[in-house]
PQR file with spaces between the fields and no chain letter, atoms N, CA, C, O and H, PARSE charges and radii, in Angstrom:
ATOM       1  N    UNK     1       0.850   -1.145   -0.005 -0.4000 1.5000
ATOM       2  CA   UNK     1      -0.021    0.006   -0.012 -0.0000 2.0000
ATOM       3  C    UNK     1       0.860    1.195   -0.021  0.5500 1.7000
ATOM       4  O    UNK     1       1.814    1.237    0.757 -0.5500 1.4000
ATOM       5  N    UNK     2       0.604    2.205   -0.875 -0.4000 1.5000
ATOM       6  CA   UNK     2       1.409    3.406   -0.912 -0.0000 2.0000
ATOM       7  C    UNK     2       1.049    4.409    0.246  0.5500 1.7000
ATOM       8  O    UNK     2      -0.033    4.349    0.830 -0.5500 1.4000
ATOM       9  H    UNK     2      -0.171    2.171   -1.506  0.4000 1.0000
ATOM      10  N    UNK     3       2.037    5.349    0.545 -0.4000 1.5000
ATOM      11  CA   UNK     3       1.791    6.201    1.651 -0.0000 2.0000
ATOM      12  C    UNK     3       0.619    7.143    1.496  0.5500 1.7000
ATOM      13  O    UNK     3      -0.016    7.544    2.472 -0.5500 1.4000
ATOM      14  H    UNK     3       2.916    5.397    0.071  0.4000 1.0000
ATOM      15  N    UNK     4       0.339    7.496    0.223 -0.4000 1.5000
ATOM      16  CA   UNK     4      -0.854    8.344   -0.045 -0.0000 2.0000
ATOM      17  C    UNK     4      -2.166    7.656    0.318  0.5500 1.7000
ATOM      18  O    UNK     4      -3.071    8.259    0.895 -0.5500 1.4000
ATOM      19  H    UNK     4       0.855    7.170   -0.570  0.4000 1.0000
ATOM      20  N    UNK     5      -2.239    6.399   -0.032 -0.4000 1.5000
ATOM      21  CA   UNK     5      -3.467    5.648    0.345 -0.0000 2.0000
ATOM      22  C    UNK     5      -3.622    5.541    1.825  0.5500 1.7000
ATOM      23  O    UNK     5      -4.747    5.672    2.307 -0.5500 1.4000
ATOM      24  H    UNK     5      -1.504    5.909   -0.501  0.4000 1.0000
ATOM      25  N    UNK     6      -2.584    5.313    2.590 -0.4000 1.5000
ATOM      26  CA   UNK     6      -2.705    5.220    4.030 -0.0000 2.0000
ATOM      27  C    UNK     6      -3.112    6.591    4.645  0.5500 1.7000
ATOM      28  O    UNK     6      -3.833    6.599    5.642 -0.5500 1.4000
ATOM      29  H    UNK     6      -1.670    5.206    2.198  0.4000 1.0000
ATOM      30  N    UNK     7      -2.708    7.661    4.127 -0.4000 1.5000
ATOM      31  CA   UNK     7      -3.035    8.926    4.759 -0.0000 2.0000
ATOM      32  C    UNK     7      -4.495    9.258    4.573  0.5500 1.7000
ATOM      33  O    UNK     7      -5.090    9.886    5.449 -0.5500 1.4000
ATOM      34  H    UNK     7      -2.122    7.655    3.317  0.4000 1.0000
ATOM      35  N    UNK     8      -5.130    8.840    3.408 -0.4000 1.5000
ATOM      36  CA   UNK     8      -6.555    9.096    3.212 -0.0000 2.0000
ATOM      37  C    UNK     8      -7.440    8.205    4.055  0.5500 1.7000
ATOM      38  O    UNK     8      -8.606    8.523    4.289 -0.5500 1.4000
ATOM      39  H    UNK     8      -4.647    8.330    2.697  0.4000 1.0000
ATOM      40  N    UNK     9      -6.899    7.098    4.510 -0.4000 1.5000
ATOM      41  CA   UNK     9      -7.644    6.139    5.350 -0.0000 2.0000
ATOM      42  C    UNK     9      -7.881    6.684    6.750  0.5500 1.7000
ATOM      43  O    UNK     9      -8.810    6.262    7.438 -0.5500 1.4000
ATOM      44  H    UNK     9      -5.952    6.839    4.320  0.4000 1.0000
ATOM      45  N    UNK    10      -7.077    7.582    7.153 -0.4000 1.5000
ATOM      46  CA   UNK    10      -7.187    8.175    8.508 -0.0000 2.0000
ATOM      47  C    UNK    10      -8.034    9.436    8.566  0.5500 1.7000
ATOM      48  O    UNK    10      -8.204    9.992    9.651 -0.5500 1.4000
ATOM      49  H    UNK    10      -6.321    7.925    6.594  0.4000 1.0000
ATOM      50  N    UNK    11      -8.551    9.892    7.497 -0.4000 1.5000
ATOM      51  CA   UNK    11      -9.435   11.025    7.447 -0.0000 2.0000
ATOM      52  C    UNK    11     -10.776   10.702    8.070  0.5500 1.7000
ATOM      53  O    UNK    11     -11.320    9.621    7.841 -0.5500 1.4000
ATOM      54  H    UNK    11      -8.413    9.440    6.615  0.4000 1.0000
ATOM      55  N    UNK    12     -11.319   11.624    8.856 -0.4000 1.5000
ATOM      56  CA   UNK    12     -12.677   11.347    9.404 -0.0000 2.0000
ATOM      57  C    UNK    12     -13.681   11.097    8.266  0.5500 1.7000
ATOM      58  O    UNK    12     -13.546   11.660    7.180 -0.5500 1.4000
ATOM      59  H    UNK    12     -10.877   12.502    9.042  0.4000 1.0000
ATOM      60  N    UNK    13     -14.666   10.265    8.519 -0.4000 1.5000
ATOM      61  CA   UNK    13     -15.694    9.991    7.553 -0.0000 2.0000
ATOM      62  C    UNK    13     -17.039   10.310    8.211  0.5500 1.7000
ATOM      63  O    UNK    13     -17.262    9.988    9.378 -0.5500 1.4000
ATOM      64  H    UNK    13     -14.775    9.808    9.402  0.4000 1.0000
ATOM      65  N    UNK    14     -17.896   10.924    7.476 -0.4000 1.5000
ATOM      66  CA   UNK    14     -19.212   11.382    7.967 -0.0000 2.0000
ATOM      67  C    UNK    14     -20.232   10.225    7.830  0.5500 1.7000
ATOM      68  O    UNK    14     -20.372    9.601    6.779 -0.5500 1.4000
ATOM      69  H    UNK    14     -17.714   11.186    6.528  0.4000 1.0000
ATOM      70  N    UNK    15     -20.917    9.986    8.930 -0.4000 1.5000
ATOM      71  CA   UNK    15     -21.987    8.892    8.971 -0.0000 2.0000
ATOM      72  C    UNK    15     -23.251    9.505    9.488  0.5500 1.7000
ATOM      73  O    UNK    15     -23.275   10.478   10.241 -0.5500 1.4000
ATOM      74  H    UNK    15     -20.804   10.493    9.784  0.4000 1.0000
ATOM      75  N    UNK    16     -24.348    8.842    9.012 -0.4000 1.5000
ATOM      76  CA   UNK    16     -25.649    9.060    9.542 -0.0000 2.0000
ATOM      77  C    UNK    16     -26.158    7.702   10.124  0.5500 1.7000
ATOM      78  O    UNK    16     -26.202    6.699    9.412 -0.5500 1.4000
ATOM      79  H    UNK    16     -24.330    8.051    8.400  0.4000 1.0000
ATOM      80  N    UNK    17     -26.522    7.694   11.370 -0.4000 1.5000
ATOM      81  CA   UNK    17     -26.924    6.521   12.067 -0.0000 2.0000
ATOM      82  C    UNK    17     -28.397    6.737   12.531  0.5500 1.7000
ATOM      83  O    UNK    17     -28.698    7.651   13.300 -0.5500 1.4000
ATOM      84  H    UNK    17     -26.486    8.510   11.948  0.4000 1.0000
ATOM      85  N    UNK    18     -29.262    5.885   12.046 -0.4000 1.5000
ATOM      86  CA   UNK    18     -30.705    6.027   12.366 -0.0000 2.0000
ATOM      87  C    UNK    18     -31.103    5.013   13.479  0.5500 1.7000
ATOM      88  O    UNK    18     -30.825    3.817   13.397 -0.5500 1.4000
ATOM      89  H    UNK    18     -29.017    5.143   11.422  0.4000 1.0000
ATOM      90  N    UNK    19     -31.766    5.565   14.515 -0.4000 1.5000
ATOM      91  CA   UNK    19     -32.293    4.664   15.544 -0.0000 2.0000
ATOM      92  C    UNK    19     -33.881    5.000   15.694  0.5500 1.7000
ATOM      93  O    UNK    19     -34.404    6.089   15.459 -0.5500 1.4000
ATOM      94  H    UNK    19     -31.992    6.537   14.582  0.4000 1.0000
ATOM      95  N    UNK    20     -34.489    3.879   16.114 -0.4000 1.5000
ATOM      96  CA   UNK    20     -36.008    3.981   16.321 -0.0000 2.0000
ATOM      97  C    UNK    20     -36.202    4.803   17.503  0.5500 1.7000
ATOM      98  O    UNK    20     -35.471    4.702   18.488 -0.5500 1.4000
ATOM      99  H    UNK    20     -34.064    2.994   16.304  0.4000 1.0000
ATOM     100  N    UNK    21     -37.285    5.707   17.412 -0.4000 1.5000
ATOM     101  CA   UNK    21     -37.686    6.537   18.582 -0.0000 2.0000
ATOM     102  C    UNK    21     -37.036    7.917   18.673  0.5500 1.7000
ATOM     103  O    UNK    21     -36.027    8.181   18.020 -0.5500 1.4000
ATOM     104  H    UNK    21     -37.878    5.789   16.612  0.4000 1.0000
ATOM     105  N    UNK    22     -37.595    8.749   19.450 -0.4000 1.5000
ATOM     106  CA   UNK    22     -37.072   10.016   19.676 -0.0000 2.0000
ATOM     107  C    UNK    22     -36.208   10.010   20.958  0.5500 1.7000
ATOM     108  O    UNK    22     -36.697    9.647   22.028 -0.5500 1.4000
ATOM     109  H    UNK    22     -38.415    8.534   19.981  0.4000 1.0000
ATOM     110  N    UNK    23     -34.981   10.396   20.854 -0.4000 1.5000
ATOM     111  CA   UNK    23     -34.112   10.254   22.025 -0.0000 2.0000
ATOM     112  C    UNK    23     -34.255   11.469   22.920  0.5500 1.7000
ATOM     113  O    UNK    23     -34.322   12.614   22.470 -0.5500 1.4000
ATOM     114  H    UNK    23     -34.584   10.691   19.985  0.4000 1.0000
ATOM     115  N    UNK    24     -34.297   11.162   24.219 -0.4000 1.5000
ATOM     116  CA   UNK    24     -34.300   12.295   25.205 -0.0000 2.0000
ATOM     117  C    UNK    24     -32.927   12.961   25.294  0.5500 1.7000
ATOM     118  O    UNK    24     -31.952   12.448   24.744 -0.5500 1.4000
ATOM     119  H    UNK    24     -34.242   10.233   24.584  0.4000 1.0000
ATOM     120  N    UNK    25     -32.846   14.092   25.978 -0.4000 1.5000
ATOM     121  CA   UNK    25     -31.635   14.786   26.152 -0.0000 2.0000
ATOM     122  C    UNK    25     -30.597   13.950   26.865  0.5500 1.7000
ATOM     123  O    UNK    25     -29.402   14.035   26.580 -0.5500 1.4000
ATOM     124  H    UNK    25     -33.637   14.509   26.425  0.4000 1.0000
ATOM     125  N    UNK    26     -31.078   13.132   27.808 -0.4000 1.5000
ATOM     126  CA   UNK    26     -30.184   12.260   28.552 -0.0000 2.0000
ATOM     127  C    UNK    26     -29.584   11.210   27.608  0.5500 1.7000
ATOM     128  O    UNK    26     -28.375   10.982   27.666 -0.5500 1.4000
ATOM     129  H    UNK    26     -32.049   13.064   28.039  0.4000 1.0000
ATOM     130  N    UNK    27     -30.348   10.583   26.773 -0.4000 1.5000
ATOM     131  CA   UNK    27     -29.805    9.646   25.776 -0.0000 2.0000
ATOM     132  C    UNK    27     -28.884   10.282   24.782  0.5500 1.7000
ATOM     133  O    UNK    27     -27.864    9.688   24.432 -0.5500 1.4000
ATOM     134  H    UNK    27     -31.329   10.768   26.726  0.4000 1.0000
ATOM     135  N    UNK    28     -29.200   11.474   24.306 -0.4000 1.5000
ATOM     136  CA   UNK    28     -28.437   12.209   23.351 -0.0000 2.0000
ATOM     137  C    UNK    28     -27.063   12.578   23.929  0.5500 1.7000
ATOM     138  O    UNK    28     -26.096   12.714   23.180 -0.5500 1.4000
ATOM     139  H    UNK    28     -30.028   11.957   24.591  0.4000 1.0000
ATOM     140  N    UNK    29     -26.970   12.743   25.275 -0.4000 1.5000
ATOM     141  CA   UNK    29     -25.740   13.135   25.860 -0.0000 2.0000
ATOM     142  C    UNK    29     -24.693   11.976   25.790  0.5500 1.7000
ATOM     143  O    UNK    29     -23.498   12.178   26.004 -0.5500 1.4000
ATOM     144  H    UNK    29     -27.756   12.632   25.884  0.4000 1.0000
ATOM     145  N    UNK    30     -25.206   10.758   25.479 -0.4000 1.5000
ATOM     146  CA   UNK    30     -24.252    9.662   25.260 -0.0000 2.0000
ATOM     147  C    UNK    30     -23.507    9.733   23.896  0.5500 1.7000
ATOM     148  O    UNK    30     -22.631    8.913   23.620 -0.5500 1.4000
ATOM     149  H    UNK    30     -26.177   10.594   25.305  0.4000 1.0000
ATOM     150  N    UNK    31     -23.853   10.674   23.097 -0.4000 1.5000
ATOM     151  CA   UNK    31     -23.233   10.877   21.762 -0.0000 2.0000
ATOM     152  C    UNK    31     -22.835   12.331   21.625  0.5500 1.7000
ATOM     153  O    UNK    31     -23.358   13.047   20.771 -0.5500 1.4000
ATOM     154  H    UNK    31     -24.565   11.340   23.321  0.4000 1.0000
ATOM     155  N    UNK    32     -21.932   12.759   22.444 -0.4000 1.5000
ATOM     156  CA   UNK    32     -21.560   14.173   22.435 -0.0000 2.0000
ATOM     157  C    UNK    32     -20.944   14.703   21.057  0.5500 1.7000
ATOM     158  O    UNK    32     -21.038   15.894   20.762 -0.5500 1.4000
ATOM     159  H    UNK    32     -21.507   12.177   23.138  0.4000 1.0000
ATOM     160  N    UNK    33     -20.340   13.817   20.262 -0.4000 1.5000
ATOM     161  CA   UNK    33     -19.715   14.273   19.039 -0.0000 2.0000
ATOM     162  C    UNK    33     -20.583   14.175   17.832  0.5500 1.7000
ATOM     163  O    UNK    33     -20.166   14.485   16.716 -0.5500 1.4000
ATOM     164  H    UNK    33     -20.263   12.849   20.501  0.4000 1.0000
ATOM     165  N    UNK    34     -21.855   13.721   18.068 -0.4000 1.5000
ATOM     166  CA   UNK    34     -22.808   13.641   16.926 -0.0000 2.0000
ATOM     167  C    UNK    34     -23.962   14.621   17.135  0.5500 1.7000
ATOM     168  O    UNK    34     -24.371   14.933   18.253 -0.5500 1.4000
ATOM     169  H    UNK    34     -22.194   13.469   18.974  0.4000 1.0000
ATOM     170  N    UNK    35     -24.466   15.093   15.973 -0.4000 1.5000
ATOM     171  CA   UNK    35     -25.668   15.903   16.018 -0.0000 2.0000
ATOM     172  C    UNK    35     -26.907   15.016   15.923  0.5500 1.7000
ATOM     173  O    UNK    35     -26.813   13.883   15.450 -0.5500 1.4000
ATOM     174  H    UNK    35     -24.134   14.840   15.064  0.4000 1.0000
ATOM     175  N    UNK    36     -28.061   15.506   16.362 -0.4000 1.5000
ATOM     176  CA   UNK    36     -29.190   14.646   16.334 -0.0000 2.0000
ATOM     177  C    UNK    36     -30.372   15.461   15.665  0.5500 1.7000
ATOM     178  O    UNK    36     -30.519   16.670   15.851 -0.5500 1.4000
ATOM     179  H    UNK    36     -28.137   16.426   16.747  0.4000 1.0000
ATOM     180  N    UNK    37     -31.161   14.728   14.910 -0.4000 1.5000
ATOM     181  CA   UNK    37     -32.287   15.383   14.276 -0.0000 2.0000
ATOM     182  C    UNK    37     -33.458   14.332   14.302  0.5500 1.7000
ATOM     183  O    UNK    37     -33.274   13.171   13.934 -0.5500 1.4000
ATOM     184  H    UNK    37     -31.042   13.746   14.759  0.4000 1.0000
ATOM     185  N    UNK    38     -34.602   14.771   14.730 -0.4000 1.5000
ATOM     186  CA   UNK    38     -35.779   13.832   14.674 -0.0000 2.0000
ATOM     187  C    UNK    38     -36.412   13.853   13.289  0.5500 1.7000
ATOM     188  O    UNK    38     -36.586   14.896   12.658 -0.5500 1.4000
ATOM     189  H    UNK    38     -34.751   15.713   15.028  0.4000 1.0000
ATOM     190  N    UNK    39     -36.730   12.694   12.872 -0.4000 1.5000
ATOM     191  CA   UNK    39     -37.431   12.500   11.576 -0.0000 2.0000
ATOM     192  C    UNK    39     -38.580   11.493   11.816  0.5500 1.7000
ATOM     193  O    UNK    39     -38.414   10.276   11.729 -0.5500 1.4000
ATOM     194  H    UNK    39     -36.589   11.847   13.385  0.4000 1.0000
ATOM     195  N    UNK    40     -39.747   12.079   12.121 -0.4000 1.5000
ATOM     196  CA   UNK    40     -40.891   11.242   12.434 -0.0000 2.0000
ATOM     197  C    UNK    40     -40.633   10.536   13.784  0.5500 1.7000
ATOM     198  O    UNK    40     -40.399   11.162   14.818 -0.5500 1.4000
ATOM     199  H    UNK    40     -39.881   13.068   12.191  0.4000 1.0000
ATOM     200  N    UNK    41     -40.692    9.183   13.703 -0.4000 1.5000
ATOM     201  CA   UNK    41     -40.527    8.348   14.949 -0.0000 2.0000
ATOM     202  C    UNK    41     -39.067    7.802   14.985  0.5500 1.7000
ATOM     203  O    UNK    41     -38.787    6.778   15.609 -0.5500 1.4000
ATOM     204  H    UNK    41     -40.882    8.674   12.864  0.4000 1.0000
ATOM     205  N    UNK    42     -38.164    8.517   14.301 -0.4000 1.5000
ATOM     206  CA   UNK    42     -36.762    8.115   14.284 -0.0000 2.0000
ATOM     207  C    UNK    42     -35.864    9.281   14.665  0.5500 1.7000
ATOM     208  O    UNK    42     -36.247   10.448   14.578 -0.5500 1.4000
ATOM     209  H    UNK    42     -38.391    9.348   13.795  0.4000 1.0000
ATOM     210  N    UNK    43     -34.685    8.935   15.078 -0.4000 1.5000
ATOM     211  CA   UNK    43     -33.667    9.885   15.328 -0.0000 2.0000
ATOM     212  C    UNK    43     -32.485    9.647   14.457  0.5500 1.7000
ATOM     213  O    UNK    43     -32.006    8.517   14.358 -0.5500 1.4000
ATOM     214  H    UNK    43     -34.374    7.987   15.149  0.4000 1.0000
ATOM     215  N    UNK    44     -32.023   10.623   13.853 -0.4000 1.5000
ATOM     216  CA   UNK    44     -30.763   10.509   12.939 -0.0000 2.0000
ATOM     217  C    UNK    44     -29.609   11.189   13.671  0.5500 1.7000
ATOM     218  O    UNK    44     -29.630   12.393   13.929 -0.5500 1.4000
ATOM     219  H    UNK    44     -32.412   11.541   13.934  0.4000 1.0000
ATOM     220  N    UNK    45     -28.626   10.398   13.990 -0.4000 1.5000
ATOM     221  CA   UNK    45     -27.363   10.864   14.627 -0.0000 2.0000
ATOM     222  C    UNK    45     -26.433   11.021   13.432  0.5500 1.7000
ATOM     223  O    UNK    45     -26.348   10.134   12.582 -0.5500 1.4000
ATOM     224  H    UNK    45     -28.608    9.420   13.780  0.4000 1.0000
ATOM     225  N    UNK    46     -25.729   12.163   13.369 -0.4000 1.5000
ATOM     226  CA   UNK    46     -24.786   12.432   12.279 -0.0000 2.0000
ATOM     227  C    UNK    46     -23.575   13.102   12.732  0.5500 1.7000
ATOM     228  O    UNK    46     -23.587   13.876   13.689 -0.5500 1.4000
ATOM     229  H    UNK    46     -25.798   12.883   14.059  0.4000 1.0000
ATOM     230  N    UNK    47     -22.490   12.808   12.035 -0.4000 1.5000
ATOM     231  CA   UNK    47     -21.226   13.418   12.412 -0.0000 2.0000
ATOM     232  C    UNK    47     -20.028   12.634   11.835  0.5500 1.7000
ATOM     233  O    UNK    47     -20.162   11.512   11.346 -0.5500 1.4000
ATOM     234  H    UNK    47     -22.481   12.180   11.258  0.4000 1.0000
ATOM     235  N    UNK    48     -18.871   13.276   11.916 -0.4000 1.5000
ATOM     236  CA   UNK    48     -17.607   12.661   11.450 -0.0000 2.0000
ATOM     237  C    UNK    48     -17.014   11.823   12.501  0.5500 1.7000
ATOM     238  O    UNK    48     -16.885   12.239   13.652 -0.5500 1.4000
ATOM     239  H    UNK    48     -18.762   14.188   12.313  0.4000 1.0000
ATOM     240  N    UNK    49     -16.621   10.552   12.096 -0.4000 1.5000
ATOM     241  CA   UNK    49     -15.955    9.607   13.023 -0.0000 2.0000
ATOM     242  C    UNK    49     -14.556    9.393   12.468  0.5500 1.7000
ATOM     243  O    UNK    49     -14.377    9.259   11.257 -0.5500 1.4000
ATOM     244  H    UNK    49     -16.726   10.214   11.161  0.4000 1.0000
ATOM     245  N    UNK    50     -13.580    9.362   13.337 -0.4000 1.5000
ATOM     246  CA   UNK    50     -12.192    9.336   12.880 -0.0000 2.0000
ATOM     247  C    UNK    50     -11.759    8.017   12.325  0.5500 1.7000
ATOM     248  O    UNK    50     -10.780    7.988   11.579 -0.5500 1.4000
ATOM     249  H    UNK    50     -13.726    9.472   14.320  0.4000 1.0000
ATOM     250  N    UNK    51     -12.422    6.898   12.634 -0.4000 1.5000
ATOM     251  CA   UNK    51     -12.036    5.563   12.077 -0.0000 2.0000
ATOM     252  C    UNK    51     -13.177    4.606   12.387  0.5500 1.7000
ATOM     253  O    UNK    51     -14.180    4.973   13.000 -0.5500 1.4000
ATOM     254  H    UNK    51     -13.217    6.921   13.240  0.4000 1.0000
ATOM     255  N    UNK    52     -12.996    3.400   11.954 -0.4000 1.5000
ATOM     256  CA   UNK    52     -14.019    2.359   12.162 -0.0000 2.0000
ATOM     257  C    UNK    52     -14.162    2.024   13.627  0.5500 1.7000
ATOM     258  O    UNK    52     -15.255    1.667   14.066 -0.5500 1.4000
ATOM     259  H    UNK    52     -12.182    3.102   11.456  0.4000 1.0000
ATOM     260  N    UNK    53     -13.110    2.127   14.387 -0.4000 1.5000
ATOM     261  CA   UNK    53     -13.147    1.883   15.851 -0.0000 2.0000
ATOM     262  C    UNK    53     -14.200    2.917   16.455  0.5500 1.7000
ATOM     263  O    UNK    53     -15.033    2.542   17.281 -0.5500 1.4000
ATOM     264  H    UNK    53     -12.223    2.417   14.030  0.4000 1.0000
ATOM     265  N    UNK    54     -14.133    4.107   16.050 -0.4000 1.5000
ATOM     266  CA   UNK    54     -15.023    5.112   16.543 -0.0000 2.0000
ATOM     267  C    UNK    54     -16.465    4.828   16.216  0.5500 1.7000
ATOM     268  O    UNK    54     -17.351    5.048   17.041 -0.5500 1.4000
ATOM     269  H    UNK    54     -13.456    4.411   15.380  0.4000 1.0000
ATOM     270  N    UNK    55     -16.724    4.305   14.928 -0.4000 1.5000
ATOM     271  CA   UNK    55     -17.969    3.853   14.498 -0.0000 2.0000
ATOM     272  C    UNK    55     -18.490    2.762   15.349  0.5500 1.7000
ATOM     273  O    UNK    55     -19.620    2.819   15.833 -0.5500 1.4000
ATOM     274  H    UNK    55     -16.004    4.126   14.257  0.4000 1.0000
ATOM     275  N    UNK    56     -17.660    1.738   15.545 -0.4000 1.5000
ATOM     276  CA   UNK    56     -18.011    0.544   16.383 -0.0000 2.0000
ATOM     277  C    UNK    56     -18.376    1.033   17.852  0.5500 1.7000
ATOM     278  O    UNK    56     -19.291    0.531   18.505 -0.5500 1.4000
ATOM     279  H    UNK    56     -16.742    1.691   15.152  0.4000 1.0000
ATOM     280  N    UNK    57     -17.603    2.014   18.278 -0.4000 1.5000
ATOM     281  CA   UNK    57     -17.895    2.483   19.674 -0.0000 2.0000
ATOM     282  C    UNK    57     -19.254    3.103   19.756  0.5500 1.7000
ATOM     283  O    UNK    57     -19.959    2.894   20.743 -0.5500 1.4000
ATOM     284  H    UNK    57     -16.860    2.421   17.747  0.4000 1.0000
ATOM     285  N    UNK    58     -19.659    3.863   18.755 -0.4000 1.5000
ATOM     286  CA   UNK    58     -21.044    4.347   18.792 -0.0000 2.0000
ATOM     287  C    UNK    58     -22.120    3.295   18.633  0.5500 1.7000
ATOM     288  O    UNK    58     -23.176    3.363   19.262 -0.5500 1.4000
ATOM     289  H    UNK    58     -19.086    4.032   17.953  0.4000 1.0000
ATOM     290  N    UNK    59     -21.837    2.312   17.777 -0.4000 1.5000
ATOM     291  CA   UNK    59     -22.717    1.215   17.697 -0.0000 2.0000
ATOM     292  C    UNK    59     -22.881    0.383   18.980  0.5500 1.7000
ATOM     293  O    UNK    59     -23.979   -0.074   19.298 -0.5500 1.4000
ATOM     294  H    UNK    59     -20.979    2.256   17.266  0.4000 1.0000
ATOM     295  N    UNK    60     -21.800    0.200   19.690 -0.4000 1.5000
ATOM     296  CA   UNK    60     -21.752   -0.507   20.980 -0.0000 2.0000
ATOM     297  C    UNK    60     -22.603    0.322   21.998  0.5500 1.7000
ATOM     298  O    UNK    60     -23.352   -0.230   22.803 -0.5500 1.4000
ATOM     299  H    UNK    60     -20.908    0.571   19.431  0.4000 1.0000
ATOM     300  N    UNK    61     -22.455    1.593   21.921 -0.4000 1.5000
ATOM     301  CA   UNK    61     -23.222    2.500   22.857 -0.0000 2.0000
ATOM     302  C    UNK    61     -24.711    2.431   22.585  0.5500 1.7000
ATOM     303  O    UNK    61     -25.543    2.439   23.491 -0.5500 1.4000
ATOM     304  H    UNK    61     -21.846    2.041   21.266  0.4000 1.0000
ATOM     305  N    UNK    62     -25.016    2.363   21.273 -0.4000 1.5000
ATOM     306  CA   UNK    62     -26.478    2.227   20.942 -0.0000 2.0000
ATOM     307  C    UNK    62     -27.057    0.918   21.515  0.5500 1.7000
ATOM     308  O    UNK    62     -28.127    0.906   22.123 -0.5500 1.4000
ATOM     309  H    UNK    62     -24.340    2.357   20.536  0.4000 1.0000
ATOM     310  N    UNK    63     -26.309   -0.193   21.297 -0.4000 1.5000
ATOM     311  CA   UNK    63     -26.718   -1.440   21.890 -0.0000 2.0000
ATOM     312  C    UNK    63     -26.824   -1.396   23.400  0.5500 1.7000
ATOM     313  O    UNK    63     -27.817   -1.842   23.975 -0.5500 1.4000
ATOM     314  H    UNK    63     -25.440   -0.184   20.803  0.4000 1.0000
ATOM     315  N    UNK    64     -25.826   -0.870   24.025 -0.4000 1.5000
ATOM     316  CA   UNK    64     -25.817   -0.822   25.525 -0.0000 2.0000
ATOM     317  C    UNK    64     -26.982   -0.023   26.116  0.5500 1.7000
ATOM     318  O    UNK    64     -27.447   -0.279   27.226 -0.5500 1.4000
ATOM     319  H    UNK    64     -25.019   -0.507   23.559  0.4000 1.0000
ATOM     320  N    UNK    65     -27.419    0.930   25.345 -0.4000 1.5000
ATOM     321  CA   UNK    65     -28.593    1.777   25.762 -0.0000 2.0000
ATOM     322  C    UNK    65     -29.889    1.144   25.397  0.5500 1.7000
ATOM     323  O    UNK    65     -30.947    1.680   25.729 -0.5500 1.4000
ATOM     324  H    UNK    65     -27.040    1.138   24.443  0.4000 1.0000
ATOM     325  N    UNK    66     -29.857    0.008   24.717 -0.4000 1.5000
ATOM     326  CA   UNK    66     -31.079   -0.706   24.333 -0.0000 2.0000
ATOM     327  C    UNK    66     -31.865   -0.067   23.193  0.5500 1.7000
ATOM     328  O    UNK    66     -33.071   -0.272   23.051 -0.5500 1.4000
ATOM     329  H    UNK    66     -28.998   -0.428   24.448  0.4000 1.0000
ATOM     330  N    UNK    67     -31.131    0.731   22.366 -0.4000 1.5000
ATOM     331  CA   UNK    67     -31.820    1.429   21.254 -0.0000 2.0000
ATOM     332  C    UNK    67     -31.857    0.500   20.076  0.5500 1.7000
ATOM     333  O    UNK    67     -30.987   -0.358   19.926 -0.5500 1.4000
ATOM     334  H    UNK    67     -30.152    0.897   22.482  0.4000 1.0000
ATOM     335  N    UNK    68     -32.837    0.657   19.251 -0.4000 1.5000
ATOM     336  CA   UNK    68     -32.994   -0.203   18.092 -0.0000 2.0000
ATOM     337  C    UNK    68     -32.238    0.530   16.886  0.5500 1.7000
ATOM     338  O    UNK    68     -32.640    1.616   16.471 -0.5500 1.4000
ATOM     339  H    UNK    68     -33.543    1.354   19.372  0.4000 1.0000
ATOM     340  N    UNK    69     -31.198   -0.075   16.382 -0.4000 1.5000
ATOM     341  CA   UNK    69     -30.476    0.461   15.222 -0.0000 2.0000
ATOM     342  C    UNK    69     -31.259    0.102   13.991  0.5500 1.7000
ATOM     343  O    UNK    69     -31.635   -1.048   13.764 -0.5500 1.4000
ATOM     344  H    UNK    69     -30.871   -0.958   16.720  0.4000 1.0000
ATOM     345  N    UNK    70     -31.499    1.172   13.170 -0.4000 1.5000
ATOM     346  CA   UNK    70     -32.292    0.874   11.957 -0.0000 2.0000
ATOM     347  C    UNK    70     -31.444    0.990   10.623  0.5500 1.7000
ATOM     348  O    UNK    70     -31.731    0.323    9.629 -0.5500 1.4000
ATOM     349  H    UNK    70     -31.193    2.106   13.354  0.4000 1.0000
ATOM     350  N    UNK    71     -30.407    1.858   10.662 -0.4000 1.5000
ATOM     351  CA   UNK    71     -29.621    2.118    9.452 -0.0000 2.0000
ATOM     352  C    UNK    71     -28.359    2.847    9.861  0.5500 1.7000
ATOM     353  O    UNK    71     -28.320    3.677   10.769 -0.5500 1.4000
ATOM     354  H    UNK    71     -30.174    2.399   11.470  0.4000 1.0000
ATOM     355  N    UNK    72     -27.322    2.466    9.113 -0.4000 1.5000
ATOM     356  CA   UNK    72     -26.020    3.238    9.111 -0.0000 2.0000
ATOM     357  C    UNK    72     -25.658    3.574    7.704  0.5500 1.7000
ATOM     358  O    UNK    72     -25.598    2.701    6.838 -0.5500 1.4000
ATOM     359  H    UNK    72     -27.354    1.792    8.376  0.4000 1.0000
ATOM     360  N    UNK    73     -25.416    4.833    7.470 -0.4000 1.5000
ATOM     361  CA   UNK    73     -25.017    5.327    6.116 -0.0000 2.0000
ATOM     362  C    UNK    73     -23.718    6.073    6.219  0.5500 1.7000
ATOM     363  O    UNK    73     -23.512    6.948    7.061 -0.5500 1.4000
ATOM     364  H    UNK    73     -25.465    5.542    8.173  0.4000 1.0000
ATOM     365  N    UNK    74     -22.842    5.674    5.304 -0.4000 1.5000
ATOM     366  CA   UNK    74     -21.542    6.379    5.146 -0.0000 2.0000
ATOM     367  C    UNK    74     -21.855    7.500    4.101  0.5500 1.7000
ATOM     368  O    UNK    74     -22.314    7.225    2.992 -0.5500 1.4000
ATOM     369  H    UNK    74     -23.009    4.964    4.621  0.4000 1.0000
ATOM     370  N    UNK    75     -21.599    8.712    4.489 -0.4000 1.5000
ATOM     371  CA   UNK    75     -21.962    9.840    3.586 -0.0000 2.0000
ATOM     372  C    UNK    75     -20.694   10.169    2.731  0.5500 1.7000
ATOM     373  O    UNK    75     -19.564   10.094    3.212 -0.5500 1.4000
ATOM     374  H    UNK    75     -21.226    8.935    5.390  0.4000 1.0000
ATOM     375  N    UNK    76     -20.920   10.508    1.542 -0.4000 1.5000
ATOM     376  CA   UNK    76     -19.799   10.910    0.642 -0.0000 2.0000
ATOM     377  C    UNK    76     -19.587   12.413    0.748  0.5500 1.7000
ATOM     378  O    UNK    76     -20.528   13.204    0.815 -0.5500 1.4000
ATOM     379  H    UNK    76     -21.839   10.569    1.151  0.4000 1.0000
ATOM     380  N    UNK    77     -18.271   12.776    0.760 -0.4000 1.5000
ATOM     381  CA   UNK    77     -17.911   14.159    0.828 -0.0000 2.0000
ATOM     382  C    UNK    77     -18.270   14.951   -0.402  0.5500 1.7000
ATOM     383  O    UNK    77     -18.009   16.152   -0.460 -0.5500 1.4000
ATOM     384  H    UNK    77     -17.507   12.133    0.705  0.4000 1.0000
């Protein structure tokens, strides 16, 4: 792998993560680096994550809080 390819792998990637339900302020505080927007009966968490480990950390937090994960989208710049 060339050095240039490695450097782009470490750039933050923007994700949208959809969970069922409207999250309270208390639940939203578990995701301080993400913005939240209500869409009907769903909440969309959005923001840049530095790597896949950060994404998995968010997904683990969603599971630990008992939230229902509906969708994960990687957004293109």
